[in-house]
C-alpha positions in Angstrom: 0.3 0.0 0.3 1.6 3.5 -0.6 2.6 5.8 1.9 0.1 8.6 2.7 1.6 12.2 1.9 2.0 14.3 5.3 -1.2 16.2 6.1 0.9 19.4 6.5 3.9 20.5 3.7 5.1 23.5 5.5 3.4 26.3 5.9 0.4 24.7 3.5 -2.4 21.9 4.9 -3.5 19.4 2.2 -7.3 19.8 2.5 -8.9 17.0 -0.4 -6.8 14.3 -3.5 -7.9 15.8 -6.5 -6.2 13.5 -8.2 -3.5 10.4 -8.3 -1.1 9.1 -11.0 2.3 7.1 -11.2 4.2 8.7 -9.5 2.3 12.0 -8.3 -0.8 12.8 -5.9 -2.5 16.4 -6.4 -4.0 18.3 -3.4 -5.9 20.3 -2.6 -4.4 22.6 0.0 -4.9 25.8 1.8 -2.2 28.5 3.3 -2.1 30.0 6.6 -4.4 33.1 5.0 -6.6 30.8 4.8 -6.2 30.9 0.6 -6.6 27.9 -1.3 -4.2 26.3 -3.7 -3.2 23.0 -6.0 -0.1 20.7 -4.4 1.4 18.2 -7.4 3.4 16.4 -4.7 5.8 12.8 -5.3 4.8 10.0 -3.8 6.8 9.5 -0.7 7.9 6.2 -2.8 9.7 8.4 -5.4 11.1 11.0 -3.1 15.1 10.7 -3.2 14.0 10.2 -7.7 16.2 13.1 -8.9 14.6 12.4 -11.9 10.7 13.0 -10.8 12.8 16.5 -9.5 14.0 17.3 -12.9 10.3 16.7 -13.7 9.1 19.8 -11.5 11.2 21.5 -11.9 10.4 21.8 -16.4 6.7 21.8 -15.6 8.1 25.0 -13.3 10.4 26.7 -15.9 8.2 25.4 -18.6 4.6 27.0 -17.9 6.7 30.9 -16.2 7.5 31.0 -19.6 3.6 31.6 -20.2 0.6 33.9 -19.1 -2.8 33.2 -20.5 -6.2 32.7 -18.9 -6.1 29.1 -20.0 -3.3 28.1 -19.0 -3.3 27.1 -15.4 -0.6 29.3 -13.4 2.5 27.1 -11.2 3.2 29.4 -8.4 7.0 28.0 -6.9 8.7 24.5 -6.9 9.0 24.2 -3.1 11.1 20.5 -0.9 9.2 19.9 2.6 10.8 17.0 4.5 12.0 15.4 1.7 9.3 16.1 -0.5 9.8 18.0 -3.8 6.4 19.6 -4.9 4.6 22.1 -6.8 1.8 24.8 -5.9 -0.4 26.3 -8.2 -3.6 28.1 -8.7 -6.7 26.0 -7.7 -9.3 26.0 -10.4 -12.3 23.6 -9.4 -13.4 21.7 -12.2 -13.2 18.6 -13.2 -11.6 17.9 -16.4 -12.7 16.9 -20.2 -12.4 13.4 -19.2 -14.8 12.8 -16.9 -17.1 15.2 -18.5 -16.5 13.3 -20.9 -17.9 10.0 -19.9 -20.8 11.6 -17.7 -22.4 12.2 -21.4 -21.1 14.6 -24.4 -24.8 15.7 -24.8 -24.2 17.8 -21.8 -21.5 19.6 -23.0 -23.2 21.2 -25.9 -23.6 24.1 -24.5 -20.0 25.6 -24.0 -18.6 22.9 -26.4 -17.9 26.2 -28.7 -15.8 27.8 -25.9 -14.4 24.5 -24.7 -12.8 24.2 -28.0 -11.7 27.5 -28.9 -9.9 28.3 -25.2 -8.7 25.0 -25.7 -7.2 26.3 -29.3 -6.1 29.3 -27.3 -4.3 27.8 -24.8 -1.9 26.0 -27.2 -1.4 28.4 -29.5 0.6 30.2 -26.7 1.6 27.4 -25.6 3.3 27.5 -29.5 4.0 31.4 -29.4 6.0 30.5 -26.6 7.8 28.1 -27.8 7.3 24.8 -27.0 5.3 22.0 -27.7 3.1 20.3 -24.8 2.8 16.9 -25.8 0.3 15.0 -24.2 -2.9 17.3 -25.2 -5.2 14.9 -24.1 -9.1 15.7 -21.9 -7.2 14.4 -18.7 -4.3 17.5 -19.3 -8.0 20.5 -20.3 -10.3 21.2 -17.5 -13.5 23.0 -17.8 -15.3 25.0 -16.1 -20.0 25.2 -15.9 -19.3 27.6 -18.5 -16.4 25.6 -21.1 -13.9 28.6 -19.2 -10.6 26.1 -19.2 -7.5 25.5 -18.3 -4.7 23.2 -19.7 -2.4 21.8 -17.2 0.7 19.4 -16.9 3.6 21.1 -19.0 5.4 18.0 -17.7 6.7 16.4 -21.3 6.0 19.6 -23.0 9.7 20.3 -25.2 10.8 23.3 -27.8 9.8 23.9 -30.6 11.9 21.9 -33.9 13.1 24.8 -35.6 14.9 24.2 -39.5 17.7 22.9 -38.3 16.0 20.5 -35.4 14.7 19.1 -38.0 17.4 19.2 -41.0 19.5 17.7 -38.0 16.7 14.3 -37.9 17.6 13.9 -34.6 15.1 11.5 -32.6 13.6 10.9 -29.3 11.7 8.6 -27.2 8.9 8.3 -27.6 7.1 10.4 -25.0 2.8 11.2 -25.0 -0.5 9.0 -24.3 -0.9 6.3 -27.2 -4.9 7.8 -27.6 -4.0 11.1 -28.7 0.4 11.1 -29.9 1.0 11.4 -33.5 2.2 9.6 -36.1 5.6 11.6 -35.3 6.0 11.9 -32.1 5.1 7.8 -31.6 8.2 7.8 -33.9 10.4 9.5 -31.7 10.8 12.5 -35.1 11.5 15.9 -34.1 8.3 17.9 -32.8 6.2 21.2 -33.9 3.4 23.0 -32.8 1.8 20.5 -36.0 1.9 17.1 -32.9 0.2 19.3 -30.9 -2.7 20.0 -33.3 -2.7 16.3 -34.6 -3.7 15.6 -30.4 -6.2 18.5 -30.3 -7.9 16.7 -33.6 -7.8 13.1 -30.5 -9.6 15.5 -28.7 -11.8 18.2 -30.5 -12.6 13.6 -32.1 -13.8 12.3 -28.2 -15.9 15.7 -27.5 -17.8 15.1 -30.0 -17.8 11.3 -30.8 -17.7 10.1 -27.4 -14.3 8.0 -28.2 -11.2 8.4 -29.0 -10.2 8.3 -32.8 -8.6 5.4 -32.4 -9.4 2.4 -29.5 -7.0 -1.0 -28.4 -7.0 -2.9 -25.8 -2.7 -3.2 -26.9 -1.0 -0.7 -26.7 1.2 -1.6 -30.0 -2.1 -1.4 -31.8 -2.9 1.5 -31.2 0.3 3.1 -31.9 0.1 1.7 -35.5 -3.0 2.8 -36.3 -2.4 6.2 -35.6 0.5 5.5 -38.0 -1.0 3.3 -41.0 -5.3 2.9 -39.9 -7.3 4.6 -42.4 -8.7 8.1 -40.2 -12.4 7.2 -38.4 -14.8 9.6 -39.4 -16.0 11.3 -36.0 -20.1 11.8 -37.7 -20.2 8.0 -38.0 -20.4 7.7 -34.4 -22.8 10.7 -33.2 -25.4 11.8 -36.4 -25.3 15.2 -34.0 -21.7 16.1 -35.9 -22.0 17.9 -38.9 -20.6 16.8 -41.7 -18.2 19.8 -42.4 -16.7 19.3 -38.6 -16.5 16.1 -39.5 -14.5 16.6 -42.9 -12.2 19.5 -40.6 -11.0 16.6 -37.5 -9.3 14.7 -41.0 -7.9 16.8 -41.7 -6.7 17.3 -38.3 -5.5 13.6 -38.1 -3.7 13.3 -41.3 -0.9 11.6 -40.7 1.4 13.7 -42.1 2.4 17.0 -40.8 2.2 19.2 -43.8 -1.1 18.2 -44.4 -2.6 19.2 -41.2 -3.0 23.3 -40.5 0.3 25.0 -40.1 -0.7 26.3 -36.9 -3.2 26.9 -34.2 -3.8 30.4 -35.9 -5.2 28.4 -38.8 -7.4 26.3 -36.5 -9.3 28.8 -35.1 -9.7 30.6 -37.9 -11.5 27.6 -39.4 -13.2 26.2 -36.0 -14.7 29.4 -35.7 -16.1 29.6 -39.7 -17.7 26.2 -39.0 -20.7 24.6 -37.1 -19.8 21.7 -34.8 -23.2 20.0 -34.5 -26.1 20.3 -35.5 -27.9 21.2 -32.0 -26.5 22.3 -29.0 -29.3 21.3 -26.9 -30.4 17.1 -27.6 -33.2 15.8 -25.5 
């Protein structure tokens, strides 16, 4: 059984657990003045692992270079009692994965704002020279009105410029198998178009209620991203417009050059098409 986190981390008192991962726990916390925040802490079993501390320091570095209302703010990196942790703003709403599981019809009234704000968040990330590399519903918090906060920059990397593409350096693939671009799976140099592919996967799931590709076997799932025919979202939900389904197929193009080149381009297109036939479904 995993060791529990201490109730107190310096000036912060842990109040309730919001989430848990393989190596981290997410908690709502309050400081001595009563102010609320979120703590992302390494599980005690991993506290001495230097790589975890490096991940947290990297996430803080990325977040500190960003400044946008659709992106979660990380205030600081701290270590109390040998336990590394990040302290960030509290946005008290569930992630898109949980909301999709509750039913995509419930998302319809706020769908356009969710999609637009996620696109704005990624546009800002790319403008600052980063590729998020882990765009997925779990990493998008959404309020009742559709306000969005993009989270988790632990594996974000610098966008590969022309030199990186010419050198063709490969890196070990990292990310979430249901949302990784073909070039990310191959460990190739990445730019904004990789996140655009992942954005397309999220948009597909928001509309269809499931990711574009599914499999119980990770290798099979990854192979589908690389070589399977791109599915039509409107086959899974008759409320999706044909124009939206067609555009998602472009976002999910196998070759980066066949996708939109920037989130600015995506935003322009999203404003010109209707995603669903009806925003209220009985």
